[in-house]
NUTI-429438 format. One record per residue: residue number from 1; x, y, z of N, C-alpha, C in turn. Coordinates in Angstrom, 1 decimal, decimal comma, padded with zeros to 4 digits. Layout:
BEGIN
<NUM; <X; Y; Z>; <X; Y; Z>; <X; Y; Z>>
...
***
This chain:
BEGIN
<1; <009,1; 000,8; -011,7>; <008,3; 001,8; -011,0>; <008,5; 001,7; -009,5>>
<2; <008,4; 002,8; -008,8>; <008,4; 002,8; -007,4>; <006,9; 003,0; -006,9>>
<3; <006,4; 002,0; -006,3>; <005,0; 002,0; -005,9>; <004,7; 001,9; -004,5>>
<4; <003,6; 002,5; -004,1>; <003,0; 002,4; -002,8>; <001,6; 001,7; -002,9>>
<5; <001,5; 000,6; -002,2>; <000,2; -000,1; -002,2>; <-000,5; 000,3; -000,9>>
<6; <-001,6; 000,9; -000,9>; <-002,3; 001,3; 000,3>; <-002,7; 000,1; 001,1>>
<7; <-002,9; 000,3; 002,4>; <-003,2; -000,8; 003,3>; <-004,4; -001,6; 002,8>>
<8; <-005,4; -000,9; 002,3>; <-006,6; -001,6; 001,9>; <-006,4; -002,5; 000,7>>
<9; <-005,4; -002,2; -000,2>; <-005,0; -003,0; -001,3>; <-004,3; -004,3; -000,7>>
<10; <-003,4; -004,1; 000,2>; <-002,6; -005,2; 000,7>; <-003,5; -006,1; 001,5>>
<11; <-004,4; -005,6; 002,3>; <-005,3; -006,5; 003,1>; <-006,2; -007,2; 002,2>>
<12; <-006,7; -006,6; 001,2>; <-007,7; -007,2; 000,3>; <-006,9; -008,3; -000,5>>
<13; <-005,7; -008,1; -000,9>; <-004,9; -009,1; -001,6>; <-004,6; -010,3; -000,7>>
<14; <-004,4; -010,1; 000,6>; <-004,2; -011,2; 001,6>; <-005,4; -012,0; 001,8>>
<15; <-006,5; -011,3; 002,0>; <-007,8; -012,0; 002,4>; <-008,5; -012,7; 001,2>>
<16; <-008,5; -012,0; 000,1>; <-009,2; -012,5; -001,1>; <-008,2; -012,8; -002,2>>
<17; <-007,9; -014,0; -002,4>; <-006,9; -014,5; -003,3>; <-007,2; -014,2; -004,7>>
<18; <-008,4; -014,1; -005,1>; <-008,7; -014,0; -006,6>; <-009,3; -012,6; -006,9>>
<19; <-008,7; -011,6; -006,3>; <-009,2; -010,2; -006,5>; <-008,2; -009,4; -007,4>>
<20; <-008,7; -008,3; -007,8>; <-007,8; -007,4; -008,6>; <-006,7; -007,0; -007,7>>
<21; <-006,9; -006,7; -006,4>; <-005,8; -006,3; -005,5>; <-004,7; -007,4; -005,4>>
<22; <-005,1; -008,7; -005,5>; <-004,2; -009,8; -005,4>; <-003,3; -009,7; -006,7>>
<23; <-003,9; -009,5; -007,8>; <-003,2; -009,4; -009,1>; <-002,2; -008,2; -009,1>>
<24; <-002,6; -007,1; -008,5>; <-001,8; -005,9; -008,3>; <-000,6; -006,3; -007,5>>
<25; <-000,8; -006,9; -006,4>; <000,4; -007,2; -005,5>; <001,3; -008,2; -006,2>>
<26; <000,8; -009,2; -006,9>; <001,7; -010,2; -007,6>; <002,5; -009,5; -008,7>>
<27; <001,8; -008,7; -009,5>; <002,5; -008,0; -010,6>; <003,5; -007,0; -010,0>>
<28; <003,1; -006,2; -009,0>; <004,0; -005,2; -008,5>; <005,2; -005,7; -007,8>>
<29; <005,1; -006,8; -007,1>; <006,3; -007,4; -006,5>; <007,2; -008,0; -007,4>>
<30; <006,7; -008,4; -008,6>; <007,6; -009,0; -009,6>; <008,3; -008,0; -010,5>>
<31; <007,6; -006,9; -010,8>; <008,1; -005,9; -011,7>; <008,5; -004,6; -011,2>>
<32; <008,1; -004,3; -010,0>; <008,3; -002,9; -009,4>; <008,9; -003,0; -008,0>>
<33; <009,2; -001,8; -007,5>; <009,7; -001,7; -006,1>; <008,6; -001,2; -005,2>>
<34; <008,2; -001,9; -004,2>; <007,2; -001,5; -003,2>; <007,9; -000,6; -002,2>>
<35; <007,2; 000,5; -001,8>; <007,8; 001,4; -000,8>; <006,9; 001,3; 000,5>>
<36; <007,6; 001,3; 001,6>; <007,0; 001,3; 002,9>; <007,7; 002,3; 003,8>>
<37; <007,0; 002,8; 004,8>; <007,6; 003,6; 005,8>; <007,1; 002,9; 007,1>>
<38; <007,7; 003,3; 008,2>; <007,3; 002,8; 009,5>; <005,8; 003,0; 009,8>>
<39; <005,3; 004,2; 009,5>; <003,8; 004,4; 009,8>; <002,9; 003,5; 008,8>>
<40; <003,3; 003,3; 007,6>; <002,4; 002,5; 006,7>; <002,6; 001,1; 007,0>>
<41; <003,8; 000,6; 007,4>; <004,0; -000,7; 007,8>; <003,3; -001,1; 009,1>>
<42; <003,3; -000,1; 010,0>; <002,7; -000,3; 011,3>; <001,1; -000,5; 011,1>>
<43; <000,6; 000,3; 010,2>; <-000,9; 000,3; 010,0>; <-001,2; -001,1; 009,4>>
<44; <-000,4; -001,6; 008,4>; <-000,7; -002,9; 007,8>; <-000,6; -004,0; 008,8>>
<45; <000,4; -004,0; 009,6>; <000,6; -005,0; 010,7>; <-000,5; -005,0; 011,7>>
<46; <-000,9; -003,8; 012,2>; <-002,0; -003,8; 013,2>; <-003,3; -004,2; 012,6>>
<47; <-003,5; -003,8; 011,3>; <-004,8; -004,2; 010,6>; <-004,9; -005,7; 010,5>>
<48; <-003,8; -006,4; 010,0>; <-003,8; -007,8; 009,8>; <-003,8; -008,6; 011,1>>
<49; <-003,4; -008,0; 012,1>; <-003,3; -008,7; 013,4>; <-004,6; -008,5; 014,3>>
<50; <-005,6; -007,8; 013,7>; <-006,8; -007,6; 014,4>; <-007,6; -009,0; 014,5>>
<51; <-008,3; -009,1; 015,6>; <-009,1; -010,3; 015,9>; <-009,9; -010,7; 014,7>>
<52; <-010,5; -009,8; 013,9>; <-011,4; -010,2; 012,8>; <-010,7; -011,1; 011,7>>
<53; <-009,4; -011,0; 011,7>; <-008,7; -011,8; 010,7>; <-008,2; -013,2; 011,3>>
<54; <-008,4; -013,4; 012,6>; <-008,0; -014,6; 013,2>; <-008,7; -015,8; 012,6>>
<55; <-009,9; -015,7; 012,1>; <-010,6; -016,8; 011,5>; <-010,2; -017,0; 010,0>>
<56; <-009,6; -016,0; 009,4>; <-009,2; -016,1; 008,0>; <-007,9; -016,8; 007,8>>
<57; <-006,9; -016,5; 008,7>; <-005,6; -017,0; 008,6>; <-004,9; -017,2; 009,9>>
<58; <-004,1; -018,1; 010,0>; <-003,3; -018,3; 011,3>; <-002,2; -017,3; 011,3>>
<59; <-001,8; -017,0; 012,5>; <-000,7; -016,0; 012,8>; <000,5; -016,3; 012,0>>
<60; <001,0; -017,5; 011,8>; <002,2; -017,7; 011,0>; <002,0; -017,3; 009,5>>
<61; <000,8; -017,5; 009,0>; <000,5; -017,2; 007,6>; <000,5; -015,6; 007,5>>
<62; <000,0; -015,0; 008,5>; <-000,1; -013,5; 008,4>; <001,4; -013,0; 008,5>>
<63; <002,1; -013,5; 009,4>; <003,5; -013,1; 009,6>; <004,4; -013,3; 008,3>>
<64; <004,1; -014,5; 007,7>; <004,8; -014,8; 006,5>; <004,5; -013,8; 005,4>>
<65; <003,2; -013,4; 005,2>; <002,8; -012,4; 004,3>; <003,5; -011,1; 004,5>>
<66; <003,5; -010,7; 005,8>; <004,1; -009,4; 006,1>; <005,6; -009,5; 005,9>>
<67; <006,3; -010,6; 006,3>; <007,7; -010,7; 006,1>; <008,1; -010,7; 004,6>>
<68; <007,3; -011,3; 003,7>; <007,6; -011,4; 002,3>; <007,5; -010,0; 001,7>>
<69; <006,5; -009,2; 002,2>; <006,3; -007,8; 001,7>; <007,6; -007,0; 002,0>>
<70; <008,0; -007,1; 003,3>; <009,1; -006,4; 003,8>; <010,4; -006,8; 003,0>>
<71; <010,5; -008,0; 002,7>; <011,7; -008,5; 002,0>; <011,8; -008,0; 000,6>>
<72; <010,6; -007,8; 000,0>; <010,5; -007,4; -001,4>; <010,5; -005,9; -001,5>>
<73; <010,2; -005,2; -000,4>; <010,1; -003,7; -000,5>; <011,3; -003,0; 000,0>>
<74; <011,1; -001,7; -000,1>; <012,2; -000,8; 000,4>; <011,6; 000,2; 001,4>>
<75; <012,3; 000,3; 002,6>; <011,8; 001,1; 003,6>; <012,4; 002,5; 003,4>>
<76; <011,5; 003,5; 003,6>; <011,9; 004,9; 003,4>; <011,5; 005,7; 004,7>>
<77; <012,3; 006,6; 005,1>; <011,9; 007,4; 006,3>; <011,5; 008,8; 005,8>>
<78; <010,2; 009,1; 005,7>; <009,8; 010,4; 005,3>; <010,3; 011,5; 006,2>>
<79; <010,7; 012,6; 005,7>; <011,3; 013,7; 006,4>; <010,3; 014,9; 006,5>>
<80; <009,3; 015,0; 005,5>; <008,4; 016,1; 005,4>; <007,0; 015,7; 005,8>>
<81; <006,4; 016,6; 006,6>; <005,1; 016,3; 007,1>; <004,1; 016,9; 006,0>>
<82; <003,1; 016,1; 005,6>; <002,1; 016,6; 004,7>; <000,8; 016,6; 005,3>>
<83; <000,0; 017,6; 005,1>; <-001,3; 017,7; 005,7>; <-002,4; 018,0; 004,6>>
<84; <-002,2; 017,5; 003,4>; <-003,1; 017,8; 002,3>; <-004,3; 016,9; 002,1>>
<85; <-004,3; 015,7; 002,7>; <-005,4; 014,8; 002,6>; <-006,5; 015,1; 003,5>>
<86; <-007,7; 015,0; 003,1>; <-008,9; 015,3; 003,9>; <-009,0; 014,3; 005,1>>
<87; <-008,4; 013,1; 005,0>; <-008,3; 012,2; 006,1>; <-006,9; 012,2; 006,6>>
<88; <-006,7; 012,8; 007,7>; <-005,3; 013,0; 008,2>; <-004,5; 011,6; 008,3>>
<89; <-005,2; 010,5; 008,5>; <-004,5; 009,2; 008,7>; <-003,9; 008,8; 007,3>>
<90; <-004,3; 009,4; 006,2>; <-003,8; 009,0; 004,9>; <-002,6; 009,8; 004,5>>
<91; <-002,3; 010,9; 005,2>; <-001,1; 011,7; 004,9>; <000,2; 010,9; 004,9>>
<92; <000,2; 009,8; 005,7>; <001,5; 009,0; 005,7>; <001,8; 008,4; 004,4>>
<93; <000,8; 008,1; 003,5>; <001,1; 007,6; 002,2>; <001,6; 008,7; 001,3>>
<94; <001,1; 009,9; 001,4>; <001,6; 011,0; 000,6>; <003,1; 011,4; 001,1>>
<95; <003,3; 011,3; 002,4>; <004,7; 011,6; 002,9>; <005,7; 010,6; 002,3>>
<96; <005,2; 009,3; 002,3>; <006,1; 008,2; 001,8>; <006,3; 008,4; 000,3>>
<97; <005,3; 008,8; -000,4>; <005,4; 009,0; -001,9>; <006,4; 010,1; -002,2>>
<98; <006,4; 011,2; -001,5>; <007,3; 012,2; -001,7>; <008,7; 011,8; -001,3>>
<99; <008,9; 011,2; -000,1>; <010,2; 010,8; 000,3>; <010,8; 009,7; -000,5>>
<100; <010,0; 008,8; -001,0>; <010,5; 007,7; -001,8>; <010,5; 007,9; -003,3>>
<101; <010,2; 009,1; -003,7>; <010,2; 009,4; -005,2>; <009,3; 008,4; -005,9>>
<102; <008,1; 008,2; -005,3>; <007,2; 007,2; -005,9>; <006,6; 007,6; -007,2>>
<103; <006,4; 006,6; -008,0>; <005,7; 006,9; -009,3>; <004,2; 006,9; -009,2>>
<104; <003,7; 006,1; -008,1>; <002,3; 006,0; -008,0>; <001,9; 005,4; -006,6>>
<105; <000,7; 005,6; -006,3>; <000,0; 005,1; -005,1>; <-001,2; 004,3; -005,7>>
<106; <-001,3; 003,0; -005,3>; <-002,5; 002,3; -005,7>; <-003,4; 002,1; -004,5>>
<107; <-004,6; 002,5; -004,6>; <-005,5; 002,6; -003,5>; <-007,0; 002,5; -003,9>>
<108; <-007,8; 002,2; -003,0>; <-009,3; 002,2; -003,2>; <-009,9; 003,3; -002,3>>
<109; <-009,0; 004,1; -001,7>; <-009,5; 005,1; -000,8>; <-009,8; 006,4; -001,5>>
<110; <-011,0; 006,8; -001,4>; <-011,4; 008,1; -002,1>; <-010,7; 009,3; -001,6>>
<111; <-010,4; 009,3; -000,3>; <-009,7; 010,4; 000,2>; <-008,3; 010,7; -000,4>>
<112; <-007,7; 009,6; -000,9>; <-006,4; 009,7; -001,7>; <-006,7; 009,9; -003,2>>
<113; <-007,7; 009,2; -003,7>; <-007,9; 009,2; -005,1>; <-008,3; 010,6; -005,6>>
<114; <-009,0; 011,4; -004,8>; <-009,4; 012,7; -005,2>; <-008,1; 013,7; -005,4>>
<115; <-007,0; 013,3; -004,9>; <-005,8; 014,1; -005,0>; <-005,0; 013,8; -006,3>>
<116; <-005,4; 012,8; -007,1>; <-004,7; 012,5; -008,3>; <-004,7; 013,6; -009,3>>
<117; <-003,5; 013,9; -009,8>; <-002,2; 013,5; -009,4>; <-001,7; 014,4; -008,2>>
<118; <-000,9; 013,9; -007,3>; <-000,4; 014,6; -006,2>; <001,1; 014,9; -006,4>>
<119; <001,4; 016,1; -006,7>; <002,7; 016,5; -007,0>; <003,4; 015,6; -008,0>>
<120; <002,7; 015,4; -009,1>; <003,1; 014,6; -010,2>; <003,1; 013,1; -009,9>>
<121; <002,6; 012,7; -008,8>; <002,5; 011,2; -008,5>; <001,1; 010,8; -008,7>>
<122; <001,0; 009,7; -009,5>; <-000,4; 009,2; -009,8>; <-000,9; 008,5; -008,6>>
<123; <-002,2; 008,7; -008,4>; <-003,0; 007,9; -007,4>; <-004,1; 007,3; -008,1>>
<124; <-004,1; 006,0; -008,2>; <-005,0; 005,2; -009,0>; <-005,6; 004,0; -008,3>>
<125; <-006,7; 003,5; -008,8>; <-007,3; 002,3; -008,3>; <-006,5; 001,1; -008,8>>
<126; <-006,8; -000,1; -008,2>; <-006,1; -001,3; -008,7>; <-006,5; -001,6; -010,1>>
<127; <-007,7; -001,4; -010,5>; <-008,2; -001,7; -011,9>; <-007,4; -000,8; -012,8>>
<128; <-007,3; 000,5; -012,5>; <-006,6; 001,4; -013,4>; <-005,1; 001,0; -013,5>>
<129; <-004,5; 000,6; -012,4>; <-003,1; 000,1; -012,4>; <-002,9; -001,1; -013,4>>
<130; <-003,8; -002,1; -013,2>; <-003,7; -003,2; -014,1>; <-003,9; -002,9; -015,6>>
<131; <-004,8; -002,0; -015,8>; <-005,1; -001,7; -017,2>; <-004,0; -000,8; -017,8>>
<132; <-003,3; 000,0; -017,0>; <-002,3; 000,9; -017,5>; <-000,9; 000,2; -017,6>>
<133; <-000,6; -000,7; -016,7>; <000,7; -001,3; -016,5>; <000,7; -002,8; -016,7>>
***
């Protein structure tokens, strides 16, 4: 499967090692292809490099996490602008999903979840992902 893990899933997996999000990231990196775009990657990087995470992990650990995701994922350059999400900041995930022929988006964001399915692309929570796949 070609998957997009929303920033909140990736950050949660990084910060809390024994969460559902962490299980999702471990399973998805072993069995599926993770998709990123420059905007989604930039959001992840800027979120993890915020001062509030300085006490959780050292910079080399954060960089290693980001590097490993990039190494395991595929970068896509979306060509179509989408404006269907009620939170405009989340449209980048929909644009990536369309451009990358994604099978699903895993998220905890209600602004994305209410769109399920989006143009035949499933948008599900981490718990739903683990129970279905």
